[in-house]
N, C-alpha and C positions, 0 to 999 in steps of 0.2 A: 605899672603896677605888679605886683609879685603877690604869692602867698604871705611873704614875710610882712608885707602892708596891713594883714588882716590880722596878723598873729598877737597876743597879749593883751594889753589894753583896748587896741583898736577892734577886737573879734566882735562886741558889742553893737560898734558902731556899723561895722559891714555888715552883721546880719539884718539889722535893720534897713538898709541898702537892700541888700537882696530881697526882703519882703518887697520893698519900695519898688524893685525892677520884675519880679513875679506879677504885681498887679498894674505897672505901667514903667514898659524898657524907656522910656524917651525921659523919666523922672529924674534919672540918675546920671551924673557925669559920664562921659564917655569912656575915660580910662576904668571906671568902675564896672560898666556894660562888657568890654573887653573881659576884663578878668571872669567874671562869671559867665561869659559866653565859651570859656576857653574849656571850662568844669577842670582848670589845673589845680585851685584852692581846695583846702582840707573841709572850709567852709562851705564851700559848695557841695561835698559830698556828702555830708552830715545835716543837711538842712533840710527838713521834713518836707520842703517842696522842692527837692531835687528833682523829681520825676518830671513835673511840668518844666522844669529849667532843661531837663535834658531834651525833651522834645523840641526845644528850639533849636538846638545845636544841628546841624550839616552831618550827613552820615560820615563816619572816618574813611579816609582815602585806604588803598589796598598795599601802597609804598610799591615804587619802581627798584628795590634792589641795589645793590653796590655795582652792579653792572660786570662782574666778574663770575657769573655763574657759569659752572660747568656742564656741559652738553650730558645727559645721561646716554650712557649704554645701549646700544641697540637691544640687547638681550634682556635688559630690564623691563620692567612692568611700568606701565603707566601711570603716573600719580595719580592718586583719589584725588577726585576735583575737588577745590574749597567748597567750605558750606556758604550757602549763599546768605545774605541778611532776610529776614522776613520781610513780605511784603509790608508796606506801609497802608493802614487803615486810614485814607484820607477823610473818610468821612467822621470817623471817630474820633480822630483827632480835630475836625473842624469842630465838631460836637462838643467838644471836650472845653476849647474856646469860649464857644459859644454859652455854655454854661457857667462859664468864670462870669463873662459878661452879663449874664442874667443873676447869678448871686450879688453882684457889683451892682447892678439897677435895683434891688429888692433893698439894699443898705441904703444906697443914696437917693432912690425915687420912691421908696417906698409907701414913704409917707402920703404921697399924693394919691394914693389909694387906698389910704386907712379911711374907714369905716367911724366917724368922731361926731357926725350930726345925728344927737338923739331922735331927730325926728325924720330921719332916716334916707335922708337927699342922698343921691348918689357921689360920689368923689369923683375928680377929674382924672385921674389916673395918668399912665403915661406908657406909649407905646412900646417902652424898653423893657416894660413887664411881663409884656407876651412870648411865649415861647414861640409861636409861630409866626413871630414877625423878625427872629433873628436867622443866621445863614450860617448856617445849613440850619432849616428850622427844626426847632425840639418836638421833635414828635412824640407821643407818646413812647414807641419801639425804640427811638434813639435814645429817651432819658433812659432806659432800662438798660442801656449798654456803656452809660456812663458812671464810673466807680462816685462814691460820694468823696473817698478817700482824696483826690485830687485837686477836692474842691475848696477844702481849709473851710468847712463851718461845722460846726457846733451842735447841730439837728443830726439827732441818729436818725441812722438808714446804709444802706446798701449800696444804692445809687442814686442819681438826681431823681429819679420819678418817685423813690422814697422820700426824699429829704423837702421836695418842691412844694409840697402842699403843706407842711407846717412852715418851711420859711414865708411862706406867701401869709399866712396865717400869722405869723409873729410880725411882719414888718406892715401889713396892709391888713390888719384886725382893728379892735378896737382902741390900740394905742400905736401911737406914732414915735418915730424916732429918726432926729436929725445928726448925726456925729460924725460923718464921713469928711466934714469940714476942718474937724481938731486936725492940730498940725502936728501933734504929738502920737508916733506909731503905736507904743505901747499901751496909751489910754485908747486908742482906737480898737488895737486889738482885746481888748480886756474887756472893753463894752460890748463889742461883737458878741463873744464869749459868754457873757453876762446873759445879754438879751437873748439868744439863738439857745440857750443850754435852757432858759425859763426858771433859774434857779432862784430868783426872787419873784417868782409867778406862782407861787405853791397854792392849790384850792386851799378855800377857808370853811369853815364848819358853821354850818348856820348860826351858832351862837357865836361864833367871832364876825362874821357878816354882821348881825344884828348890831354887836360892839360898836362896831366899824362904823356902822351908819348915826347909831347914836352920837358918835365923835362928832362925827363930819356935819350933822346939825348942829353940834353946840359952837363948833367953828363957825 
């Protein structure tokens, strides 16, 4: 598999596969995983989720040279040490992975915690929706460190701590959604954005509410 395989008419298909890879690497064929994990494709370099893809890659090696390096003269100054790679924040990387799982859980299982009974009975819920059950635990402090930009959500906010309350209200409020079973990736993405942005849930005026109530009674 090479970058030529994802040029031209195949680019849209490959971009869809990359989206599936970011959700679940095991869901795409092995040769595509190899391409995405190599970082060699222009498709990978221009994809919005490239930051999360690059977090999966091992650190690049330093190389061993060509074996013919000349010895430095005794009188020359010692070369400056090569800059070292910044230390990896394992807790933050783990927190990003847990946050992605939490977002996916709301999209997949949020309807189990939705408040649909007008008599007020408690929904069954699901453990995957609870931030402190994940590993690492998504404490408020860790949530505040995780940028929302890497989570691919349509909810406004700078960090997971900002978007999580609205995400929970969206999927676990008084309307339930079940869409992750859809096989068409573009349909799933469109529905997620429409649901999470609340573009079709604009508040109604009192007159609009009365008119809607009268129409419902007629029906």
